[in-house]
PyMOL Python script that loads the backbone (N, CA, C, O; Angstrom):
from pymol import cmd

cmd.read_pdbstr("""\
ATOM      1  N   MET A   1      -9.839  23.658  29.046  1.00  0.00           N
ATOM      2  CA  MET A   1     -10.787  22.909  28.240  1.00  0.00           C
ATOM      3  C   MET A   1     -12.073  23.733  28.320  1.00  0.00           C
ATOM      4  O   MET A   1     -12.485  24.155  29.401  1.00  0.00           O
ATOM      5  N   ARG A   2     -12.692  23.952  27.180  1.00  0.00           N
ATOM      6  CA  ARG A   2     -13.955  24.633  27.074  1.00  0.00           C
ATOM      7  C   ARG A   2     -15.052  23.606  26.812  1.00  0.00           C
ATOM      8  O   ARG A   2     -14.971  22.773  25.910  1.00  0.00           O
ATOM      9  N   LEU A   3     -16.099  23.715  27.667  1.00  0.00           N
ATOM     10  CA  LEU A   3     -17.256  22.863  27.550  1.00  0.00           C
ATOM     11  C   LEU A   3     -18.473  23.778  27.535  1.00  0.00           C
ATOM     12  O   LEU A   3     -18.421  24.933  27.957  1.00  0.00           O
ATOM     13  N   THR A   4     -19.572  23.218  27.032  1.00  0.00           N
ATOM     14  CA  THR A   4     -20.871  23.846  27.246  1.00  0.00           C
ATOM     15  C   THR A   4     -21.631  22.994  28.151  1.00  0.00           C
ATOM     16  O   THR A   4     -21.944  21.851  27.819  1.00  0.00           O
ATOM     17  N   VAL A   5     -21.960  23.525  29.347  1.00  0.00           N
ATOM     18  CA  VAL A   5     -22.582  22.810  30.371  1.00  0.00           C
ATOM     19  C   VAL A   5     -23.992  23.431  30.644  1.00  0.00           C
ATOM     20  O   VAL A   5     -24.123  24.568  31.097  1.00  0.00           O
ATOM     21  N   ASN A   6     -25.017  22.619  30.340  1.00  0.00           N
ATOM     22  CA  ASN A   6     -26.420  23.123  30.510  1.00  0.00           C
ATOM     23  C   ASN A   6     -26.604  24.460  29.752  1.00  0.00           C
ATOM     24  O   ASN A   6     -27.218  25.400  30.256  1.00  0.00           O
ATOM     25  N   GLY A   7     -26.069  24.505  28.571  1.00  0.00           N
ATOM     26  CA  GLY A   7     -26.265  25.666  27.639  1.00  0.00           C
ATOM     27  C   GLY A   7     -25.340  26.854  27.933  1.00  0.00           C
ATOM     28  O   GLY A   7     -25.455  27.877  27.258  1.00  0.00           O
ATOM     29  N   ARG A   8     -24.441  26.763  28.898  1.00  0.00           N
ATOM     30  CA  ARG A   8     -23.536  27.880  29.240  1.00  0.00           C
ATOM     31  C   ARG A   8     -22.115  27.465  29.027  1.00  0.00           C
ATOM     32  O   ARG A   8     -21.749  26.307  29.228  1.00  0.00           O
ATOM     33  N   GLU A   9     -21.295  28.440  28.610  1.00  0.00           N
ATOM     34  CA  GLU A   9     -19.864  28.138  28.499  1.00  0.00           C
ATOM     35  C   GLU A   9     -19.281  27.858  29.900  1.00  0.00           C
ATOM     36  O   GLU A   9     -19.609  28.496  30.901  1.00  0.00           O
ATOM     37  N   HIS A  10     -18.426  26.890  29.883  1.00  0.00           N
ATOM     38  CA  HIS A  10     -17.775  26.416  31.146  1.00  0.00           C
ATOM     39  C   HIS A  10     -16.313  26.134  30.831  1.00  0.00           C
ATOM     40  O   HIS A  10     -16.012  25.394  29.894  1.00  0.00           O
ATOM     41  N   VAL A  11     -15.423  26.707  31.589  1.00  0.00           N
ATOM     42  CA  VAL A  11     -13.968  26.473  31.346  1.00  0.00           C
ATOM     43  C   VAL A  11     -13.382  25.726  32.549  1.00  0.00           C
ATOM     44  O   VAL A  11     -13.549  26.117  33.704  1.00  0.00           O
ATOM     45  N   GLU A  12     -12.690  24.638  32.219  1.00  0.00           N
ATOM     46  CA  GLU A  12     -12.072  23.784  33.197  1.00  0.00           C
ATOM     47  C   GLU A  12     -10.539  23.731  32.913  1.00  0.00           C
ATOM     48  O   GLU A  12     -10.097  23.659  31.766  1.00  0.00           O
ATOM     49  N   SER A  13      -9.797  23.770  33.970  1.00  0.00           N
ATOM     50  CA  SER A  13      -8.322  23.661  33.795  1.00  0.00           C
ATOM     51  C   SER A  13      -8.015  22.161  33.669  1.00  0.00           C
ATOM     52  O   SER A  13      -8.721  21.302  34.198  1.00  0.00           O
ATOM     53  N   GLY A  14      -6.914  21.894  32.933  1.00  0.00           N
ATOM     54  CA  GLY A  14      -6.542  20.514  32.736  1.00  0.00           C
ATOM     55  C   GLY A  14      -7.095  19.951  31.457  1.00  0.00           C
ATOM     56  O   GLY A  14      -8.002  20.526  30.854  1.00  0.00           O
ATOM     57  N   GLU A  15      -6.560  18.840  31.044  1.00  0.00           N
ATOM     58  CA  GLU A  15      -6.996  18.243  29.786  1.00  0.00           C
ATOM     59  C   GLU A  15      -7.863  17.031  29.934  1.00  0.00           C
ATOM     60  O   GLU A  15      -8.750  16.797  29.113  1.00  0.00           O
ATOM     61  N   MET A  16      -7.623  16.238  30.988  1.00  0.00           N
ATOM     62  CA  MET A  16      -8.373  14.982  31.176  1.00  0.00           C
ATOM     63  C   MET A  16      -9.371  15.200  32.364  1.00  0.00           C
ATOM     64  O   MET A  16      -8.971  15.268  33.526  1.00  0.00           O
ATOM     65  N   LEU A  17     -10.653  15.303  32.025  1.00  0.00           N
ATOM     66  CA  LEU A  17     -11.625  15.512  33.025  1.00  0.00           C
ATOM     67  C   LEU A  17     -12.690  14.456  32.845  1.00  0.00           C
ATOM     68  O   LEU A  17     -13.243  14.352  31.751  1.00  0.00           O
ATOM     69  N   SER A  18     -13.004  13.681  33.837  1.00  0.00           N
ATOM     70  CA  SER A  18     -14.048  12.610  33.728  1.00  0.00           C
ATOM     71  C   SER A  18     -15.405  13.275  33.980  1.00  0.00           C
ATOM     72  O   SER A  18     -15.525  14.367  34.535  1.00  0.00           O
ATOM     73  N   VAL A  19     -16.392  12.544  33.539  1.00  0.00           N
ATOM     74  CA  VAL A  19     -17.773  12.957  33.780  1.00  0.00           C
ATOM     75  C   VAL A  19     -18.025  12.984  35.295  1.00  0.00           C
ATOM     76  O   VAL A  19     -18.687  13.907  35.768  1.00  0.00           O
ATOM     77  N   ALA A  20     -17.536  12.028  36.063  1.00  0.00           N
ATOM     78  CA  ALA A  20     -17.670  12.037  37.487  1.00  0.00           C
ATOM     79  C   ALA A  20     -17.035  13.219  38.122  1.00  0.00           C
ATOM     80  O   ALA A  20     -17.623  13.792  39.039  1.00  0.00           O
ATOM     81  N   ALA A  21     -15.882  13.623  37.702  1.00  0.00           N
ATOM     82  CA  ALA A  21     -15.212  14.814  38.283  1.00  0.00           C
ATOM     83  C   ALA A  21     -15.997  16.092  38.020  1.00  0.00           C
ATOM     84  O   ALA A  21     -16.087  16.955  38.893  1.00  0.00           O
ATOM     85  N   LEU A  22     -16.562  16.220  36.827  1.00  0.00           N
ATOM     86  CA  LEU A  22     -17.381  17.396  36.499  1.00  0.00           C
ATOM     87  C   LEU A  22     -18.600  17.428  37.349  1.00  0.00           C
ATOM     88  O   LEU A  22     -18.927  18.474  37.910  1.00  0.00           O
ATOM     89  N   VAL A  23     -19.287  16.335  37.469  1.00  0.00           N
ATOM     90  CA  VAL A  23     -20.540  16.208  38.297  1.00  0.00           C
ATOM     91  C   VAL A  23     -20.238  16.630  39.751  1.00  0.00           C
ATOM     92  O   VAL A  23     -21.011  17.369  40.361  1.00  0.00           O
ATOM     93  N   ALA A  24     -19.095  16.146  40.297  1.00  0.00           N
ATOM     94  CA  ALA A  24     -18.746  16.439  41.663  1.00  0.00           C
ATOM     95  C   ALA A  24     -18.473  17.970  41.859  1.00  0.00           C
ATOM     96  O   ALA A  24     -18.738  18.534  42.920  1.00  0.00           O
ATOM     97  N   ARG A  25     -17.945  18.592  40.811  1.00  0.00           N
ATOM     98  CA  ARG A  25     -17.715  20.066  40.882  1.00  0.00           C
ATOM     99  C   ARG A  25     -18.976  20.849  40.783  1.00  0.00           C
ATOM    100  O   ARG A  25     -19.095  21.930  41.359  1.00  0.00           O
ATOM    101  N   LEU A  26     -19.940  20.308  40.044  1.00  0.00           N
ATOM    102  CA  LEU A  26     -21.175  21.108  39.813  1.00  0.00           C
ATOM    103  C   LEU A  26     -22.277  20.916  40.822  1.00  0.00           C
ATOM    104  O   LEU A  26     -23.069  21.831  41.045  1.00  0.00           O
ATOM    105  N   THR A  27     -22.354  19.726  41.455  1.00  0.00           N
ATOM    106  CA  THR A  27     -23.460  19.476  42.348  1.00  0.00           C
ATOM    107  C   THR A  27     -23.041  18.613  43.484  1.00  0.00           C
ATOM    108  O   THR A  27     -22.126  17.802  43.343  1.00  0.00           O
ATOM    109  N   GLU A  28     -23.706  18.766  44.651  1.00  0.00           N
ATOM    110  CA  GLU A  28     -23.456  17.917  45.779  1.00  0.00           C
ATOM    111  C   GLU A  28     -24.398  16.686  45.747  1.00  0.00           C
ATOM    112  O   GLU A  28     -24.234  15.767  46.550  1.00  0.00           O
ATOM    113  N   ALA A  29     -25.339  16.669  44.862  1.00  0.00           N
ATOM    114  CA  ALA A  29     -26.276  15.588  44.766  1.00  0.00           C
ATOM    115  C   ALA A  29     -25.589  14.318  44.357  1.00  0.00           C
ATOM    116  O   ALA A  29     -24.737  14.341  43.468  1.00  0.00           O
ATOM    117  N   ARG A  30     -25.921  13.232  44.961  1.00  0.00           N
ATOM    118  CA  ARG A  30     -25.351  11.952  44.603  1.00  0.00           C
ATOM    119  C   ARG A  30     -26.399  11.020  44.000  1.00  0.00           C
ATOM    120  O   ARG A  30     -26.072  10.015  43.367  1.00  0.00           O
ATOM    121  N   ARG A  31     -27.641  11.369  44.207  1.00  0.00           N
ATOM    122  CA  ARG A  31     -28.696  10.581  43.648  1.00  0.00           C
ATOM    123  C   ARG A  31     -29.583  11.448  42.729  1.00  0.00           C
ATOM    124  O   ARG A  31     -29.666  12.665  42.894  1.00  0.00           O
ATOM    125  N   GLY A  32     -30.210  10.822  41.808  1.00  0.00           N
ATOM    126  CA  GLY A  32     -31.111  11.583  40.908  1.00  0.00           C
ATOM    127  C   GLY A  32     -30.408  12.474  39.959  1.00  0.00           C
ATOM    128  O   GLY A  32     -30.973  13.482  39.535  1.00  0.00           O
ATOM    129  N   VAL A  33     -29.185  12.152  39.597  1.00  0.00           N
ATOM    130  CA  VAL A  33     -28.412  12.918  38.633  1.00  0.00           C
ATOM    131  C   VAL A  33     -28.262  12.136  37.368  1.00  0.00           C
ATOM    132  O   VAL A  33     -27.897  10.961  37.405  1.00  0.00           O
ATOM    133  N   ALA A  34     -28.540  12.771  36.216  1.00  0.00           N
ATOM    134  CA  ALA A  34     -28.290  12.126  34.871  1.00  0.00           C
ATOM    135  C   ALA A  34     -27.374  13.052  34.086  1.00  0.00           C
ATOM    136  O   ALA A  34     -27.384  14.270  34.259  1.00  0.00           O
ATOM    137  N   VAL A  35     -26.604  12.449  33.241  1.00  0.00           N
ATOM    138  CA  VAL A  35     -25.651  13.203  32.406  1.00  0.00           C
ATOM    139  C   VAL A  35     -25.737  12.737  30.969  1.00  0.00           C
ATOM    140  O   VAL A  35     -25.798  11.537  30.702  1.00  0.00           O
ATOM    141  N   ALA A  36     -25.743  13.688  30.039  1.00  0.00           N
ATOM    142  CA  ALA A  36     -25.673  13.460  28.624  1.00  0.00           C
ATOM    143  C   ALA A  36     -24.427  14.247  28.088  1.00  0.00           C
ATOM    144  O   ALA A  36     -24.159  15.374  28.506  1.00  0.00           O
ATOM    145  N   VAL A  37     -23.703  13.616  27.170  1.00  0.00           N
ATOM    146  CA  VAL A  37     -22.612  14.323  26.512  1.00  0.00           C
ATOM    147  C   VAL A  37     -22.818  14.252  25.041  1.00  0.00           C
ATOM    148  O   VAL A  37     -22.935  13.179  24.450  1.00  0.00           O
ATOM    149  N   ASN A  38     -22.859  15.426  24.455  1.00  0.00           N
ATOM    150  CA  ASN A  38     -23.184  15.516  22.997  1.00  0.00           C
ATOM    151  C   ASN A  38     -24.406  14.741  22.609  1.00  0.00           C
ATOM    152  O   ASN A  38     -24.452  14.092  21.564  1.00  0.00           O
ATOM    153  N   GLY A  39     -25.379  14.815  23.453  1.00  0.00           N
ATOM    154  CA  GLY A  39     -26.728  14.260  23.212  1.00  0.00           C
ATOM    155  C   GLY A  39     -26.849  12.753  23.546  1.00  0.00           C
ATOM    156  O   GLY A  39     -27.916  12.174  23.343  1.00  0.00           O
ATOM    157  N   ALA A  40     -25.836  12.147  24.026  1.00  0.00           N
ATOM    158  CA  ALA A  40     -25.858  10.714  24.401  1.00  0.00           C
ATOM    159  C   ALA A  40     -25.826  10.595  25.907  1.00  0.00           C
ATOM    160  O   ALA A  40     -24.954  11.182  26.547  1.00  0.00           O
ATOM    161  N   VAL A  41     -26.740   9.860  26.486  1.00  0.00           N
ATOM    162  CA  VAL A  41     -26.783   9.615  27.860  1.00  0.00           C
ATOM    163  C   VAL A  41     -25.531   8.778  28.290  1.00  0.00           C
ATOM    164  O   VAL A  41     -25.173   7.792  27.647  1.00  0.00           O
ATOM    165  N   VAL A  42     -24.913   9.202  29.359  1.00  0.00           N
ATOM    166  CA  VAL A  42     -23.782   8.478  29.877  1.00  0.00           C
ATOM    167  C   VAL A  42     -24.155   7.715  31.118  1.00  0.00           C
ATOM    168  O   VAL A  42     -24.441   8.328  32.147  1.00  0.00           O
ATOM    169  N   PRO A  43     -24.163   6.346  31.059  1.00  0.00           N
ATOM    170  CA  PRO A  43     -24.506   5.585  32.236  1.00  0.00           C
ATOM    171  C   PRO A  43     -23.669   5.853  33.403  1.00  0.00           C
ATOM    172  O   PRO A  43     -22.452   5.968  33.258  1.00  0.00           O
ATOM    173  N   ARG A  44     -24.247   5.966  34.595  1.00  0.00           N
ATOM    174  CA  ARG A  44     -23.541   6.252  35.823  1.00  0.00           C
ATOM    175  C   ARG A  44     -22.322   5.305  36.027  1.00  0.00           C
ATOM    176  O   ARG A  44     -21.275   5.711  36.532  1.00  0.00           O
ATOM    177  N   SER A  45     -22.503   4.061  35.621  1.00  0.00           N
ATOM    178  CA  SER A  45     -21.428   3.058  35.752  1.00  0.00           C
ATOM    179  C   SER A  45     -20.149   3.434  34.974  1.00  0.00           C
ATOM    180  O   SER A  45     -19.066   2.914  35.243  1.00  0.00           O
ATOM    181  N   THR A  46     -20.305   4.336  34.020  1.00  0.00           N
ATOM    182  CA  THR A  46     -19.112   4.667  33.203  1.00  0.00           C
ATOM    183  C   THR A  46     -18.578   6.106  33.436  1.00  0.00           C
ATOM    184  O   THR A  46     -17.657   6.556  32.753  1.00  0.00           O
ATOM    185  N   TRP A  47     -19.181   6.808  34.414  1.00  0.00           N
ATOM    186  CA  TRP A  47     -18.817   8.197  34.697  1.00  0.00           C
ATOM    187  C   TRP A  47     -17.320   8.363  34.994  1.00  0.00           C
ATOM    188  O   TRP A  47     -16.658   9.305  34.560  1.00  0.00           O
ATOM    189  N   GLU A  48     -16.842   7.390  35.756  1.00  0.00           N
ATOM    190  CA  GLU A  48     -15.373   7.541  36.146  1.00  0.00           C
ATOM    191  C   GLU A  48     -14.420   7.352  34.968  1.00  0.00           C
ATOM    192  O   GLU A  48     -13.311   7.887  34.961  1.00  0.00           O
ATOM    193  N   THR A  49     -14.857   6.600  33.992  1.00  0.00           N
ATOM    194  CA  THR A  49     -13.955   6.319  32.871  1.00  0.00           C
ATOM    195  C   THR A  49     -14.298   7.099  31.632  1.00  0.00           C
ATOM    196  O   THR A  49     -13.521   7.106  30.678  1.00  0.00           O
ATOM    197  N   SER A  50     -15.460   7.770  31.615  1.00  0.00           N
ATOM    198  CA  SER A  50     -15.800   8.639  30.477  1.00  0.00           C
ATOM    199  C   SER A  50     -15.111   9.971  30.578  1.00  0.00           C
ATOM    200  O   SER A  50     -15.311  10.728  31.528  1.00  0.00           O
ATOM    201  N   ARG A  51     -14.300  10.244  29.588  1.00  0.00           N
ATOM    202  CA  ARG A  51     -13.487  11.482  29.559  1.00  0.00           C
ATOM    203  C   ARG A  51     -14.176  12.535  28.681  1.00  0.00           C
ATOM    204  O   ARG A  51     -14.746  12.237  27.632  1.00  0.00           O
ATOM    205  N   LEU A  52     -14.094  13.751  29.154  1.00  0.00           N
ATOM    206  CA  LEU A  52     -14.616  14.830  28.368  1.00  0.00           C
ATOM    207  C   LEU A  52     -13.575  15.429  27.504  1.00  0.00           C
ATOM    208  O   LEU A  52     -12.405  15.403  27.886  1.00  0.00           O
ATOM    209  N   ALA A  53     -13.906  15.984  26.335  1.00  0.00           N
ATOM    210  CA  ALA A  53     -13.030  16.647  25.421  1.00  0.00           C
ATOM    211  C   ALA A  53     -13.398  18.058  25.181  1.00  0.00           C
ATOM    212  O   ALA A  53     -14.550  18.461  25.347  1.00  0.00           O
ATOM    213  N   ASP A  54     -12.434  18.802  24.795  1.00  0.00           N
ATOM    214  CA  ASP A  54     -12.613  20.229  24.515  1.00  0.00           C
ATOM    215  C   ASP A  54     -13.772  20.363  23.493  1.00  0.00           C
ATOM    216  O   ASP A  54     -13.751  19.700  22.456  1.00  0.00           O
ATOM    217  N   GLY A  55     -14.767  21.203  23.775  1.00  0.00           N
ATOM    218  CA  GLY A  55     -15.845  21.449  22.878  1.00  0.00           C
ATOM    219  C   GLY A  55     -17.079  20.627  23.181  1.00  0.00           C
ATOM    220  O   GLY A  55     -18.132  20.873  22.592  1.00  0.00           O
ATOM    221  N   ASP A  56     -16.983  19.617  24.117  1.00  0.00           N
ATOM    222  CA  ASP A  56     -18.106  18.812  24.415  1.00  0.00           C
ATOM    223  C   ASP A  56     -19.305  19.658  24.952  1.00  0.00           C
ATOM    224  O   ASP A  56     -19.125  20.690  25.599  1.00  0.00           O
ATOM    225  N   ALA A  57     -20.511  19.170  24.653  1.00  0.00           N
ATOM    226  CA  ALA A  57     -21.730  19.783  25.190  1.00  0.00           C
ATOM    227  C   ALA A  57     -22.249  18.789  26.249  1.00  0.00           C
ATOM    228  O   ALA A  57     -22.473  17.614  25.957  1.00  0.00           O
ATOM    229  N   VAL A  58     -22.425  19.264  27.424  1.00  0.00           N
ATOM    230  CA  VAL A  58     -22.748  18.383  28.573  1.00  0.00           C
ATOM    231  C   VAL A  58     -24.056  18.924  29.220  1.00  0.00           C
ATOM    232  O   VAL A  58     -24.207  20.118  29.476  1.00  0.00           O
ATOM    233  N   GLU A  59     -24.973  17.989  29.463  1.00  0.00           N
ATOM    234  CA  GLU A  59     -26.203  18.343  30.141  1.00  0.00           C
ATOM    235  C   GLU A  59     -26.141  17.561  31.466  1.00  0.00           C
ATOM    236  O   GLU A  59     -26.024  16.335  31.470  1.00  0.00           O
ATOM    237  N   VAL A  60     -26.222  18.287  32.574  1.00  0.00           N
ATOM    238  CA  VAL A  60     -26.303  17.607  33.929  1.00  0.00           C
ATOM    239  C   VAL A  60     -27.735  17.936  34.493  1.00  0.00           C
ATOM    240  O   VAL A  60     -28.067  19.094  34.743  1.00  0.00           O
ATOM    241  N   LEU A  61     -28.506  16.930  34.666  1.00  0.00           N
ATOM    242  CA  LEU A  61     -29.860  17.072  35.146  1.00  0.00           C
ATOM    243  C   LEU A  61     -29.977  16.490  36.535  1.00  0.00           C
ATOM    244  O   LEU A  61     -29.408  15.431  36.798  1.00  0.00           O
ATOM    245  N   THR A  62     -30.687  17.134  37.425  1.00  0.00           N
ATOM    246  CA  THR A  62     -30.968  16.652  38.732  1.00  0.00           C
ATOM    247  C   THR A  62     -32.465  16.588  38.965  1.00  0.00           C
ATOM    248  O   THR A  62     -33.191  17.569  38.803  1.00  0.00           O
ATOM    249  N   ALA A  63     -32.905  15.379  39.358  1.00  0.00           N
ATOM    250  CA  ALA A  63     -34.332  15.173  39.612  1.00  0.00           C
ATOM    251  C   ALA A  63     -34.729  15.842  40.883  1.00  0.00           C
ATOM    252  O   ALA A  63     -33.985  15.753  41.860  1.00  0.00           O
ATOM    253  N   THR A  64     -35.872  16.520  40.941  1.00  0.00           N
ATOM    254  CA  THR A  64     -36.388  17.192  42.151  1.00  0.00           C
ATOM    255  C   THR A  64     -37.772  16.676  42.406  1.00  0.00           C
ATOM    256  O   THR A  64     -38.475  16.274  41.479  1.00  0.00           O
ATOM    257  N   GLN A  65     -38.174  16.683  43.676  1.00  0.00           N
ATOM    258  CA  GLN A  65     -39.524  16.316  44.056  1.00  0.00           C
ATOM    259  C   GLN A  65     -40.320  17.571  44.132  1.00  0.00           C
ATOM    260  O   GLN A  65     -39.826  18.676  44.357  1.00  0.00           O
ATOM    261  N   GLY A  66     -41.593  17.331  43.930  1.00  0.00           N
ATOM    262  CA  GLY A  66     -42.543  18.488  44.070  1.00  0.00           C
ATOM    263  C   GLY A  66     -43.545  18.450  42.958  1.00  0.00           C
ATOM    264  O   GLY A  66     -43.534  17.572  42.095  1.00  0.00           O
ATOM    265  N   GLY A  67     -44.427  19.447  43.006  1.00  0.00           N
ATOM    266  CA  GLY A  67     -45.403  19.475  41.988  1.00  0.00           C
ATOM    267  C   GLY A  67     -45.911  20.777  41.653  1.00  0.00           C
ATOM    268  O   GLY A  67     -46.766  20.899  40.776  1.00  0.00           O
TER     269      GLY A  67
END
""", "prot")
cmd.dss("prot")
cmd.show_as("cartoon", "prot")
cmd.util.cbc("prot")
cmd.orient("prot")
């Protein structure tokens, strides 16, 4: 499956990948993470059931402290 993650091409094996699985592969952060798929924010409560499809554009954002 080919995705665009944060503006870069990303290839994942397998056909059924959840948003939760992708986030777990990309970051160890468990708090302060937001995800949008094809421009729509995906609520954390639906990450496990939200499936990604070939060609999806995913933005994974992590909040950081500082100034």
